[in-house]
Structure formats: structure tokens, C-alpha cells
C-alpha positions in Angstrom: 0.0 0.0 0.0 1.3 3.5 -0.8 2.5 5.8 1.9 0.0 8.5 0.8 -2.9 6.1 1.3 -1.8 5.1 4.7 -1.2 8.7 5.7 -4.7 9.8 4.5 -6.4 6.9 6.5 -4.5 7.9 9.6 -5.7 11.5 9.2 -9.3 10.4 8.9 -9.1 8.1 11.9 -7.6 10.8 14.0 -10.3 13.3 13.0 -13.0 10.7 13.8 -11.6 10.5 17.3 -11.9 14.3 17.7 -8.2 15.0 17.1 -5.8 16.7 14.7 -3.2 15.0 12.4 -0.8 17.8 11.5 1.8 17.5 8.8 5.2 18.0 10.4 7.7 19.7 8.1 11.0 21.1 9.5 13.3 22.4 6.8 16.2 23.0 9.1 15.9 19.6 11.0 15.7 16.7 8.5 14.4 13.3 9.3 11.4 14.3 11.5 8.3 12.1 11.4 5.6 12.9 8.9 2.7 13.7 11.3 2.0 15.0 14.7 -1.1 13.3 16.2 -3.0 15.4 18.7 -5.8 13.7 20.5 -8.4 14.8 23.1 -7.0 14.9 26.7 -3.7 16.3 25.7 -2.4 13.1 24.0 0.4 13.7 21.5 2.6 11.4 19.4 4.7 11.5 16.3 4.0 9.2 13.4 6.3 8.3 10.4 4.2 6.8 7.6 5.8 4.4 5.2 4.5 2.3 2.2 3.8 -1.2 3.3 7.1 -3.1 4.0 9.3 0.0 4.0 11.5 0.9 6.9 12.8 4.1 8.4 16.1 5.5 7.1 19.0 5.8 9.5 18.4 9.6 10.1 14.7 8.9 10.8 15.7 6.3 13.3 18.0 8.8 15.0 15.3 11.4 15.2 12.9 8.8 16.6 15.4 8.0 19.4 15.9 11.7 20.1 12.2 12.4 20.4 11.7 9.3 22.6 14.6 10.4 24.8 12.6 13.6 25.4 9.6 11.5 26.5 7.5 11.6 23.3 5.9 8.6 21.6 7.1 7.9 18.1 5.6 5.3 15.7 6.3 4.0 12.3 3.1 3.1 10.5 3.2 1.0 7.3 -0.2 -0.7 7.4 -3.7 0.7 7.7 -4.7 -2.2 10.0 -2.4 -0.9 12.6 -4.1 2.5 12.9 -6.7 1.7 15.5 -4.2 -0.1 17.8 -1.8 2.8 17.4 -4.4 5.4 18.3 -5.6 3.3 21.2 -2.1 3.2 22.5 -1.6 6.9 22.2 -4.9 7.5 24.1 -4.1 5.0 26.8 -1.6 7.2 28.6 
């Protein structure tokens, strides 16, 4: 499945839960995740979307570790079937 398709389904699922799924672009800080997911109750996570079977590049993995070291949740999503579980996990904290 294409990355764009997965990203669009993620956006719709987040909006259906009353949240925002903001495109994250940082020209001076490469390798950041594609989306910031903001859910009711102050829940926040970063999501890198990939086409099915694709993996994060080394720089993306480094950014993931940096964000996690600051206490943020960071996910790599390559399958639409994972969306519900991912959002449940974000909302469970």
C-alpha cells in the first residue's frame, strides 16, 4: 500500500476521534516524522508513515530516538490495519 494512502487513512481516523493530524515539516531539521497526532485529553505522538514493508532511514531512526529520549511517543506506520491499535495506545496514557 502506498504511503499517501496510509497517511490519509491515519488523518481520517484521528479526525474521527476528535483530534488533529498535523503534517510536520522542518526544513532545518531533517528526518522528522511525517505527522504529529494530537488527541483529546492532551495526548500527543509523532508518526512516520511508510509504504507497506518500507523501513525508516537511519536519520529517521536517529530522530525517533531523540524524540523518545525527550519522552514523546514515536511510531512508524506501514499498514492501515495498525491505525486503530496505534491510536488506542496513544490515548491509553
